[in-house]
C-alpha positions as CSV (number, residue, x, y, z in Angstrom):
1,M,32.7,-3.1,146.2
2,Q,32.5,0.2,148.2
3,T,34.8,-1.3,150.8
4,N,37.3,-2.3,148.1
5,S,37.2,1.2,146.6
6,F,37.6,2.8,150.0
7,L,40.7,0.6,150.7
8,K,42.1,1.4,147.3
9,C,41.7,5.1,147.8
10,A,43.2,4.9,151.3
11,S,46.1,2.9,150.0
12,L,46.7,5.5,147.3
13,F,46.4,8.3,149.8
14,C,49.0,6.6,152.0
15,V,51.4,6.2,149.1
16,G,50.9,9.8,148.1
17,L,51.5,11.0,151.7
18,A,54.7,8.9,152.0
19,I,56.0,10.4,148.7
20,F,55.1,13.9,149.9
21,L,56.7,13.4,153.3
22,G,59.8,12.0,151.6
23,H,60.1,15.0,149.4
24,A,59.4,17.3,152.3
25,A,62.1,15.7,154.4
26,Q,64.6,16.1,151.5
27,L,63.5,19.8,151.1
28,F,64.1,20.6,154.8
29,A,67.0,18.3,155.6
30,A,70.3,19.9,156.7
31,D,72.9,20.3,153.9
32,K,75.7,17.8,154.3
33,L,79.4,18.8,154.1
34,N,82.5,16.8,154.6
35,L,85.3,18.7,156.5
36,I,88.8,17.7,157.3
37,Y,91.3,19.1,159.8
38,T,94.9,18.2,160.2
39,A,96.0,18.9,163.7
40,R,94.6,18.5,167.2
41,V,95.4,22.0,168.3
42,M,93.6,25.1,169.4
43,S,93.9,26.9,166.0
44,Q,92.0,24.1,164.3
45,A,89.3,23.8,166.9
46,Y,86.6,26.0,165.2
47,P,84.9,23.0,163.7
48,W,84.8,21.3,167.1
49,M,83.2,24.4,168.6
50,A,80.6,24.6,165.8
51,Q,79.8,21.0,166.2
52,D,79.5,20.8,170.0
53,L,77.8,24.2,170.5
54,G,75.2,23.6,167.8
55,L,76.4,26.2,165.3
56,F,76.3,23.8,162.3
57,K,72.7,22.8,163.3
58,K,71.8,26.5,163.6
59,Y,72.8,27.1,160.0
60,D,71.0,23.9,158.7
61,L,74.3,22.0,158.2
62,D,75.2,18.4,158.8
63,V,79.0,18.5,158.9
64,A,81.2,15.4,159.1
65,V,84.3,16.6,160.9
66,V,87.2,14.2,160.2
67,F,90.9,14.3,161.2
68,V,93.3,13.5,158.3
69,T,97.1,13.4,158.7
70,P,98.8,16.5,157.3
71,G,100.8,16.3,154.1
72,A,99.9,14.1,151.2
73,P,96.8,12.5,152.7
74,S,95.1,15.8,153.4
75,V,96.1,17.3,150.1
76,A,94.6,14.2,148.3
77,A,91.4,14.5,150.3
78,I,91.0,18.2,149.2
79,L,91.9,17.7,145.5
80,S,90.0,14.4,145.0
81,G,86.8,15.9,146.4
82,D,86.6,13.6,149.5
83,S,86.7,16.8,151.5
84,E,84.5,19.8,150.5
85,V,86.0,22.2,153.1
86,A,89.2,22.0,155.2
87,V,90.7,23.7,158.1
88,I,94.3,23.4,157.2
89,G,97.7,25.1,156.7
90,A,98.1,27.1,153.5
91,A,101.1,25.0,152.4
92,S,98.7,22.1,151.6
93,I,97.4,23.7,148.5
94,T,100.2,26.1,147.6
95,R,102.2,23.6,145.6
96,P,99.3,22.1,143.7
97,F,98.1,25.7,142.9
98,V,101.5,26.7,141.6
99,Q,101.7,23.6,139.5
100,G,98.5,24.5,137.7
101,N,95.6,23.3,139.8
102,R,93.6,26.5,140.3
103,D,90.6,24.9,141.8
104,P,91.5,25.0,145.6
105,V,91.0,28.4,147.2
106,F,91.3,30.1,150.6
107,I,88.0,31.6,151.8
108,G,89.0,32.4,155.4
109,G,92.0,32.7,157.7
110,I,92.3,31.5,161.3
111,K,96.0,31.8,162.2
112,S,98.5,34.1,160.6
113,L,101.5,33.6,162.8
114,L,103.5,30.5,163.7
115,T,103.4,29.8,167.5
116,H,105.4,26.6,167.5
117,S,108.5,26.1,169.6
118,I,111.4,23.7,169.6
119,I,111.6,21.8,172.9
120,A,114.4,19.5,173.9
121,K,115.8,17.3,176.6
122,P,117.8,19.0,179.4
123,D,121.2,18.6,177.9
124,I,120.4,20.7,174.8
125,T,120.3,24.3,176.1
126,R,121.1,26.5,173.0
127,P,119.9,26.5,169.4
128,E,123.5,25.8,168.1
129,Q,123.4,22.5,170.0
130,L,120.6,21.3,167.7
131,K,123.1,20.7,164.9
132,G,123.4,17.0,164.1
133,K,120.3,16.3,166.2
134,R,117.0,14.5,165.4
135,I,114.1,17.0,165.4
136,G,110.6,15.6,165.4
137,V,107.9,17.2,163.2
138,S,104.4,16.0,162.3
139,R,105.2,15.7,158.6
140,I,107.8,17.1,156.1
141,G,106.1,20.1,154.5
142,S,103.8,20.7,157.5
143,N,103.6,23.8,159.7
144,P,105.9,22.4,162.3
145,H,108.5,21.5,159.6
146,Y,108.3,25.0,158.1
147,F,108.6,26.6,161.5
148,A,111.7,24.5,162.2
149,V,113.3,25.5,158.9
150,Q,112.7,29.2,159.6
151,A,113.6,29.2,163.3
152,L,116.9,27.4,162.7
153,R,117.7,29.8,159.8
154,H,117.1,32.7,162.3
155,F,119.9,31.3,164.4
156,G,122.2,30.6,161.5
157,I,121.5,26.9,161.2
158,D,121.0,25.2,157.8
159,S,118.3,22.5,157.8
160,R,120.7,20.2,156.2
161,E,122.6,20.2,159.5
162,V,119.7,18.4,161.3
163,S,117.6,15.3,160.7
164,Y,113.8,15.8,160.6
165,I,111.8,12.8,161.9
166,Q,108.2,12.5,160.9
167,A,106.1,11.6,164.0
168,G,102.6,12.0,162.7
169,G,101.1,14.6,165.0
170,A,101.6,16.6,168.2
171,P,100.8,13.8,170.7
172,E,103.0,11.4,168.7
173,T,105.8,13.9,168.5
174,L,105.8,14.3,172.3
175,A,105.7,10.6,172.7
176,A,108.7,10.2,170.5
177,L,110.6,12.8,172.6
178,V,109.8,10.9,175.8
179,A,110.8,7.6,174.2
180,Q,114.1,9.2,173.1
181,G,113.4,8.5,169.5
182,I,114.2,12.2,168.8
183,D,116.4,14.8,170.5
184,A,114.0,17.7,170.1
185,A,110.4,18.3,169.1
186,V,108.5,21.0,167.3
187,L,105.3,21.6,169.4
188,T,102.7,24.2,169.9
189,V,100.1,24.8,172.6
190,P,99.0,22.9,174.7
191,T,101.4,20.0,173.9
192,D,104.5,22.2,174.5
193,A,103.2,22.9,178.0
194,Q,102.7,19.2,178.6
195,A,106.3,18.7,177.6
196,L,107.5,21.3,180.1
197,K,105.7,19.6,182.9
198,L,107.6,16.4,182.0
199,G,110.9,18.2,182.5
200,Y,111.7,19.3,178.9
201,H,112.4,23.0,178.1
202,Y,112.3,25.5,175.3
203,V,115.4,25.8,173.1
204,I,113.6,28.2,170.7
205,Y,110.4,29.9,171.8
206,G,108.5,30.5,168.6
207,P,106.0,33.2,169.5
208,D,108.9,35.6,170.1
209,L,110.0,35.2,166.5
210,K,106.6,36.3,165.1
211,I,107.0,34.4,161.8
212,A,104.2,35.4,159.4
213,Y,102.6,32.3,157.9
214,A,99.1,31.3,156.9
215,A,99.3,28.5,159.5
216,T,95.6,27.7,159.5
217,T,93.1,28.6,156.8
218,I,89.6,27.7,155.7
219,T,89.9,26.1,152.3
220,T,87.5,24.9,149.7
221,R,87.5,24.5,145.9
222,R,86.1,26.9,143.3
223,T,84.0,24.2,141.8
224,I,82.4,23.6,145.2
225,I,81.6,27.4,145.4
226,A,80.0,27.3,142.0
227,K,77.8,24.4,142.9
228,R,77.1,25.0,146.6
229,G,77.9,28.7,147.2
230,P,75.1,29.4,149.7
231,V,75.9,26.3,151.7
232,I,79.5,27.3,152.0
233,G,78.3,30.8,153.0
234,R,76.3,29.3,155.9
235,F,79.3,27.3,156.9
236,M,81.4,30.4,157.0
237,R,78.9,32.1,159.3
238,A,79.2,29.1,161.6
239,M,83.0,29.5,161.6
240,A,82.7,33.2,162.3
241,E,80.5,32.5,165.3
242,A,82.9,29.9,166.5
243,A,85.8,32.4,166.2
244,K,83.8,35.0,168.2
245,I,83.1,32.5,171.0
246,M,86.7,31.4,171.2
247,H,87.8,35.0,171.6
248,T,85.2,36.0,174.2
249,D,84.1,33.0,176.2
250,K,86.9,31.0,177.8
251,D,84.6,28.7,179.8
252,L,82.9,27.4,176.6
253,T,86.2,27.3,174.7
254,F,87.9,25.3,177.5
255,K,85.0,22.9,177.7
256,V,85.4,22.0,174.0
257,L,89.2,22.0,174.0
258,G,89.3,19.9,177.1
259,K,87.0,17.3,175.5
260,Y,88.9,17.0,172.2
261,L,92.4,17.5,173.5
262,R,91.7,15.3,176.6
263,I,93.0,17.9,179.0
264,D,91.3,18.7,182.3
265,D,94.1,20.9,183.6
266,R,92.5,24.4,183.7
267,A,95.9,26.1,184.3
268,L,97.4,24.4,181.3
269,L,94.5,25.4,179.1
270,D,94.6,28.9,180.3
271,A,98.4,29.3,179.7
272,S,98.0,27.8,176.2
273,Y,95.0,30.0,175.4
274,N,96.8,33.2,176.4
275,V,99.6,32.4,173.9
276,E,97.6,31.1,171.0
277,I,94.6,33.6,171.0
278,K,97.0,36.4,170.0
279,A,97.7,34.7,166.7
280,L,94.1,33.9,165.8
281,E,92.0,36.1,163.5
282,P,88.8,37.3,165.2
283,R,87.1,38.0,161.9
284,L,88.7,35.2,159.8
285,A,90.9,37.6,157.9
286,L,93.3,36.3,155.3
287,K,96.7,38.0,155.6
288,L,98.6,38.3,152.3
289,D,102.0,38.2,153.9
290,G,101.3,34.9,155.5
291,I,100.2,33.4,152.1
292,Q,103.3,35.0,150.4
293,S,105.4,33.1,152.9
294,T,104.0,29.8,151.7
295,L,104.9,30.8,148.1
296,D,108.4,31.8,149.2
297,E,108.8,28.5,150.9
298,I,108.4,26.4,147.7
299,A,110.0,28.9,145.3
300,P,113.5,27.3,145.5
301,T,112.1,24.0,144.0
302,E,109.1,25.5,142.2
303,P,110.2,28.6,140.3
304,R,106.7,29.2,139.1
305,A,105.8,30.3,142.7
306,K,107.6,33.5,142.0
307,T,105.0,34.4,139.4
308,V,101.9,33.7,141.6
309,K,100.4,36.5,143.7
310,P,98.7,35.7,147.0
311,Q,95.5,37.4,145.8
312,E,95.1,34.8,143.1
313,M,94.7,32.1,145.8
314,I,91.9,33.9,147.7
315,D,88.2,34.2,147.3
316,S,87.0,36.8,149.8
317,R,83.3,36.9,148.9
318,Y,82.1,35.4,152.2
319,L,84.3,37.6,154.3
320,D,83.1,40.6,152.3
321,E,79.5,39.6,152.6
322,M,79.7,39.2,156.3
323,E,81.3,42.6,156.6
324,K,79.0,44.5,154.3
325,S,75.8,42.8,155.7
326,G,76.7,43.7,159.2
327,F,76.9,40.1,160.3
328,F,80.3,40.5,161.9
329,D,79.1,43.6,163.8
330,Q,76.0,41.7,164.8
331,I,77.7,38.8,166.4
332,W,80.4,41.0,168.0
333,G,77.7,43.3,169.4
334,R,78.9,46.4,167.6
335,K,76.8,48.9,165.7
């Protein structure tokens, strides 16, 4: 009898211990987040940095980092809830916001200038020669497409005078150029430098135009902030540290970029970095003129965009908190 009682108590103890450990594991488990990004480029590399350098783990986060094609697929991922945070161009949520969906919101900025260029085969030497030609972009409505529209307009060319071909991404756009499926390609670093090595050349060098545009932002939804505000706050701290590393530690940055972009050419990475880093925000600032550009872009077909102010699309609580708490100064080593 005593043996049976002992076994029963031991069994109950083991069950209780298992339940306790299960609850404890849940209590101390990292918070999960689903994140999407839409381009394999340096300006969208902060999540790669945070993942590979242990920054997500440092802030008790378990982040699934997933590439989604820009345009409709990425917008659907954001609005449907499949993605809780996104590193993406502002244009992705501008139209839904203007049309009445006020849930998506910008909480940080990464890139405030367009640094794309139009690269072509050797027989196209001047912008005017792009008339009637096929120009490759990732997707209609994407950053490369917007850049092409603005750059051509700068040289007096109406977009109706060219044909835009959707290639799907930077590597695919370059491949289409090499295969002669397009006459010119809209590319940014480091893919543009790869094209130059293959014998193509700049017809329009974008960085010189300094086109203000919220090319890369950190986006979430107001409902997510309401439910998981502190988690998003820790995520933003990881992004802030990734930004600091990218601006100050080339070796670590190149290690991560080389892995994800599959580039081991140090000279190519260095040349790309020197161009792109000038357009990236060291403290994740959101520039109103860049967001205004996204509103101006859709205003011809969405008149309601003229009534929306850039401030309405921003929630700066996390940037404000990191500034006021001294977090930014702490990671940058400033007093």
